[in-house]
Chimera marker file (.cmm) of the C-alpha trace (Angstrom):
<marker_set name="trace">
<marker id="1" x="74.351" y="-12.430" z="-161.124" r="1" g="1" b="0" radius="0.5"/>
<marker id="2" x="75.627" y="-12.201" z="-164.668" r="1" g="1" b="0" radius="0.5"/>
<marker id="3" x="79.309" y="-13.118" z="-164.891" r="1" g="1" b="0" radius="0.5"/>
<marker id="4" x="81.809" y="-11.445" z="-167.211" r="1" g="1" b="0" radius="0.5"/>
<marker id="5" x="85.218" y="-12.999" z="-167.841" r="1" g="1" b="0" radius="0.5"/>
<marker id="6" x="86.465" y="-11.534" z="-171.114" r="1" g="1" b="0" radius="0.5"/>
<marker id="7" x="84.476" y="-8.459" z="-172.167" r="1" g="1" b="0" radius="0.5"/>
<marker id="8" x="85.202" y="-4.828" z="-171.342" r="1" g="1" b="0" radius="0.5"/>
<marker id="9" x="83.391" y="-4.444" z="-168.014" r="1" g="1" b="0" radius="0.5"/>
<marker id="10" x="83.247" y="-0.642" z="-168.133" r="1" g="1" b="0" radius="0.5"/>
<marker id="11" x="81.587" y="-0.790" z="-171.550" r="1" g="1" b="0" radius="0.5"/>
<marker id="12" x="79.107" y="-3.393" z="-170.294" r="1" g="1" b="0" radius="0.5"/>
<marker id="13" x="78.189" y="-1.132" z="-167.366" r="1" g="1" b="0" radius="0.5"/>
<marker id="14" x="77.748" y="1.898" z="-169.626" r="1" g="1" b="0" radius="0.5"/>
<marker id="15" x="75.399" y="-0.045" z="-171.907" r="1" g="1" b="0" radius="0.5"/>
<marker id="16" x="73.496" y="-1.535" z="-168.949" r="1" g="1" b="0" radius="0.5"/>
<marker id="17" x="72.856" y="1.951" z="-167.524" r="1" g="1" b="0" radius="0.5"/>
<marker id="18" x="70.791" y="2.703" z="-170.647" r="1" g="1" b="0" radius="0.5"/>
<marker id="19" x="68.385" y="-0.173" z="-169.966" r="1" g="1" b="0" radius="0.5"/>
<marker id="20" x="65.271" y="1.176" z="-168.214" r="1" g="1" b="0" radius="0.5"/>
<marker id="21" x="64.949" y="-0.051" z="-164.634" r="1" g="1" b="0" radius="0.5"/>
<marker id="22" x="61.452" y="-1.360" z="-165.463" r="1" g="1" b="0" radius="0.5"/>
<marker id="23" x="62.998" y="-3.949" z="-167.779" r="1" g="1" b="0" radius="0.5"/>
<marker id="24" x="64.813" y="-5.509" z="-164.824" r="1" g="1" b="0" radius="0.5"/>
<marker id="25" x="61.808" y="-5.212" z="-162.518" r="1" g="1" b="0" radius="0.5"/>
<marker id="26" x="59.761" y="-7.426" z="-164.831" r="1" g="1" b="0" radius="0.5"/>
<marker id="27" x="62.364" y="-10.228" z="-164.548" r="1" g="1" b="0" radius="0.5"/>
<marker id="28" x="61.075" y="-11.141" z="-161.083" r="1" g="1" b="0" radius="0.5"/>
<marker id="29" x="64.403" y="-11.013" z="-159.199" r="1" g="1" b="0" radius="0.5"/>
<marker id="30" x="65.018" y="-9.058" z="-155.978" r="1" g="1" b="0" radius="0.5"/>
<marker id="31" x="68.499" y="-8.018" z="-157.181" r="1" g="1" b="0" radius="0.5"/>
<marker id="32" x="70.426" y="-8.297" z="-160.446" r="1" g="1" b="0" radius="0.5"/>
<marker id="33" x="74.206" y="-7.777" z="-160.650" r="1" g="1" b="0" radius="0.5"/>
<marker id="34" x="76.932" y="-7.780" z="-163.303" r="1" g="1" b="0" radius="0.5"/>
<marker id="35" x="80.131" y="-9.340" z="-161.935" r="1" g="1" b="0" radius="0.5"/>
<marker id="36" x="83.552" y="-8.825" z="-163.506" r="1" g="1" b="0" radius="0.5"/>
<marker id="37" x="85.711" y="-11.905" z="-163.098" r="1" g="1" b="0" radius="0.5"/>
<marker id="38" x="88.254" y="-10.859" z="-165.735" r="1" g="1" b="0" radius="0.5"/>
<marker id="39" x="90.708" y="-9.866" z="-162.979" r="1" g="1" b="0" radius="0.5"/>
<marker id="40" x="90.861" y="-13.471" z="-161.798" r="1" g="1" b="0" radius="0.5"/>
<marker id="41" x="92.586" y="-14.383" z="-165.062" r="1" g="1" b="0" radius="0.5"/>
<marker id="42" x="95.008" y="-11.495" z="-164.528" r="1" g="1" b="0" radius="0.5"/>
<marker id="43" x="96.164" y="-12.856" z="-161.160" r="1" g="1" b="0" radius="0.5"/>
<marker id="44" x="93.807" y="-10.901" z="-158.876" r="1" g="1" b="0" radius="0.5"/>
<marker id="45" x="92.873" y="-13.596" z="-156.410" r="1" g="1" b="0" radius="0.5"/>
<marker id="46" x="90.163" y="-12.487" z="-154.022" r="1" g="1" b="0" radius="0.5"/>
<marker id="47" x="87.947" y="-9.728" z="-155.347" r="1" g="1" b="0" radius="0.5"/>
<marker id="48" x="85.702" y="-8.935" z="-158.267" r="1" g="1" b="0" radius="0.5"/>
<marker id="49" x="84.047" y="-5.743" z="-159.436" r="1" g="1" b="0" radius="0.5"/>
<marker id="50" x="80.269" y="-5.528" z="-159.353" r="1" g="1" b="0" radius="0.5"/>
<marker id="51" x="77.653" y="-3.356" z="-161.025" r="1" g="1" b="0" radius="0.5"/>
<marker id="52" x="74.178" y="-3.329" z="-159.522" r="1" g="1" b="0" radius="0.5"/>
<marker id="53" x="71.532" y="-3.441" z="-162.224" r="1" g="1" b="0" radius="0.5"/>
<marker id="54" x="68.445" y="-3.740" z="-160.054" r="1" g="1" b="0" radius="0.5"/>
<marker id="55" x="66.978" y="-2.316" z="-157.852" r="1" g="1" b="0" radius="0.5"/>
<marker id="56" x="67.805" y="1.305" z="-158.587" r="1" g="1" b="0" radius="0.5"/>
<marker id="57" x="69.347" y="1.843" z="-155.126" r="1" g="1" b="0" radius="0.5"/>
<marker id="58" x="72.295" y="-0.443" z="-155.983" r="1" g="1" b="0" radius="0.5"/>
<marker id="59" x="72.818" y="0.866" z="-159.536" r="1" g="1" b="0" radius="0.5"/>
<marker id="60" x="76.490" y="1.695" z="-159.147" r="1" g="1" b="0" radius="0.5"/>
<marker id="61" x="79.910" y="0.075" z="-159.638" r="1" g="1" b="0" radius="0.5"/>
<marker id="62" x="81.646" y="-1.499" z="-156.640" r="1" g="1" b="0" radius="0.5"/>
<marker id="63" x="85.356" y="-1.469" z="-157.480" r="1" g="1" b="0" radius="0.5"/>
<marker id="64" x="88.067" y="-3.767" z="-156.201" r="1" g="1" b="0" radius="0.5"/>
<marker id="65" x="90.066" y="-2.465" z="-153.249" r="1" g="1" b="0" radius="0.5"/>
<marker id="66" x="93.549" y="-1.049" z="-153.778" r="1" g="1" b="0" radius="0.5"/>
<marker id="67" x="95.247" y="-4.158" z="-152.481" r="1" g="1" b="0" radius="0.5"/>
<marker id="68" x="95.249" y="-7.701" z="-153.755" r="1" g="1" b="0" radius="0.5"/>
<marker id="69" x="96.135" y="-10.071" z="-150.956" r="1" g="1" b="0" radius="0.5"/>
<marker id="70" x="96.945" y="-13.510" z="-152.235" r="1" g="1" b="0" radius="0.5"/>
<marker id="71" x="95.295" y="-16.425" z="-150.429" r="1" g="1" b="0" radius="0.5"/>
<marker id="72" x="98.722" y="-17.794" z="-149.505" r="1" g="1" b="0" radius="0.5"/>
<marker id="73" x="102.047" y="-16.429" z="-148.226" r="1" g="1" b="0" radius="0.5"/>
<link id1="1" id2="2" r="1" g="1" b="0" radius="0.2"/>
<link id1="2" id2="3" r="1" g="1" b="0" radius="0.2"/>
<link id1="3" id2="4" r="1" g="1" b="0" radius="0.2"/>
<link id1="4" id2="5" r="1" g="1" b="0" radius="0.2"/>
<link id1="5" id2="6" r="1" g="1" b="0" radius="0.2"/>
<link id1="6" id2="7" r="1" g="1" b="0" radius="0.2"/>
<link id1="7" id2="8" r="1" g="1" b="0" radius="0.2"/>
<link id1="8" id2="9" r="1" g="1" b="0" radius="0.2"/>
<link id1="9" id2="10" r="1" g="1" b="0" radius="0.2"/>
<link id1="10" id2="11" r="1" g="1" b="0" radius="0.2"/>
<link id1="11" id2="12" r="1" g="1" b="0" radius="0.2"/>
<link id1="12" id2="13" r="1" g="1" b="0" radius="0.2"/>
<link id1="13" id2="14" r="1" g="1" b="0" radius="0.2"/>
<link id1="14" id2="15" r="1" g="1" b="0" radius="0.2"/>
<link id1="15" id2="16" r="1" g="1" b="0" radius="0.2"/>
<link id1="16" id2="17" r="1" g="1" b="0" radius="0.2"/>
<link id1="17" id2="18" r="1" g="1" b="0" radius="0.2"/>
<link id1="18" id2="19" r="1" g="1" b="0" radius="0.2"/>
<link id1="19" id2="20" r="1" g="1" b="0" radius="0.2"/>
<link id1="20" id2="21" r="1" g="1" b="0" radius="0.2"/>
<link id1="21" id2="22" r="1" g="1" b="0" radius="0.2"/>
<link id1="22" id2="23" r="1" g="1" b="0" radius="0.2"/>
<link id1="23" id2="24" r="1" g="1" b="0" radius="0.2"/>
<link id1="24" id2="25" r="1" g="1" b="0" radius="0.2"/>
<link id1="25" id2="26" r="1" g="1" b="0" radius="0.2"/>
<link id1="26" id2="27" r="1" g="1" b="0" radius="0.2"/>
<link id1="27" id2="28" r="1" g="1" b="0" radius="0.2"/>
<link id1="28" id2="29" r="1" g="1" b="0" radius="0.2"/>
<link id1="29" id2="30" r="1" g="1" b="0" radius="0.2"/>
<link id1="30" id2="31" r="1" g="1" b="0" radius="0.2"/>
<link id1="31" id2="32" r="1" g="1" b="0" radius="0.2"/>
<link id1="32" id2="33" r="1" g="1" b="0" radius="0.2"/>
<link id1="33" id2="34" r="1" g="1" b="0" radius="0.2"/>
<link id1="34" id2="35" r="1" g="1" b="0" radius="0.2"/>
<link id1="35" id2="36" r="1" g="1" b="0" radius="0.2"/>
<link id1="36" id2="37" r="1" g="1" b="0" radius="0.2"/>
<link id1="37" id2="38" r="1" g="1" b="0" radius="0.2"/>
<link id1="38" id2="39" r="1" g="1" b="0" radius="0.2"/>
<link id1="39" id2="40" r="1" g="1" b="0" radius="0.2"/>
<link id1="40" id2="41" r="1" g="1" b="0" radius="0.2"/>
<link id1="41" id2="42" r="1" g="1" b="0" radius="0.2"/>
<link id1="42" id2="43" r="1" g="1" b="0" radius="0.2"/>
<link id1="43" id2="44" r="1" g="1" b="0" radius="0.2"/>
<link id1="44" id2="45" r="1" g="1" b="0" radius="0.2"/>
<link id1="45" id2="46" r="1" g="1" b="0" radius="0.2"/>
<link id1="46" id2="47" r="1" g="1" b="0" radius="0.2"/>
<link id1="47" id2="48" r="1" g="1" b="0" radius="0.2"/>
<link id1="48" id2="49" r="1" g="1" b="0" radius="0.2"/>
<link id1="49" id2="50" r="1" g="1" b="0" radius="0.2"/>
<link id1="50" id2="51" r="1" g="1" b="0" radius="0.2"/>
<link id1="51" id2="52" r="1" g="1" b="0" radius="0.2"/>
<link id1="52" id2="53" r="1" g="1" b="0" radius="0.2"/>
<link id1="53" id2="54" r="1" g="1" b="0" radius="0.2"/>
<link id1="54" id2="55" r="1" g="1" b="0" radius="0.2"/>
<link id1="55" id2="56" r="1" g="1" b="0" radius="0.2"/>
<link id1="56" id2="57" r="1" g="1" b="0" radius="0.2"/>
<link id1="57" id2="58" r="1" g="1" b="0" radius="0.2"/>
<link id1="58" id2="59" r="1" g="1" b="0" radius="0.2"/>
<link id1="59" id2="60" r="1" g="1" b="0" radius="0.2"/>
<link id1="60" id2="61" r="1" g="1" b="0" radius="0.2"/>
<link id1="61" id2="62" r="1" g="1" b="0" radius="0.2"/>
<link id1="62" id2="63" r="1" g="1" b="0" radius="0.2"/>
<link id1="63" id2="64" r="1" g="1" b="0" radius="0.2"/>
<link id1="64" id2="65" r="1" g="1" b="0" radius="0.2"/>
<link id1="65" id2="66" r="1" g="1" b="0" radius="0.2"/>
<link id1="66" id2="67" r="1" g="1" b="0" radius="0.2"/>
<link id1="67" id2="68" r="1" g="1" b="0" radius="0.2"/>
<link id1="68" id2="69" r="1" g="1" b="0" radius="0.2"/>
<link id1="69" id2="70" r="1" g="1" b="0" radius="0.2"/>
<link id1="70" id2="71" r="1" g="1" b="0" radius="0.2"/>
<link id1="71" id2="72" r="1" g="1" b="0" radius="0.2"/>
<link id1="72" id2="73" r="1" g="1" b="0" radius="0.2"/>
</marker_set>
């Protein structure tokens, strides 16, 4: 998992989509993900967004849900 905290996640995903899948296959990992932790700094407490880089079957963005439940009441 590659962690992003400050960069534009959508731009990172768009650039990553242009990398041929074979480039990731040669890295030797079963799965490779981009994770967007920038929301944590914005007060979003429990969820991150993910982009699956490899394998090709997970090559999509998993968005945060519409709610943001805080870990306390």
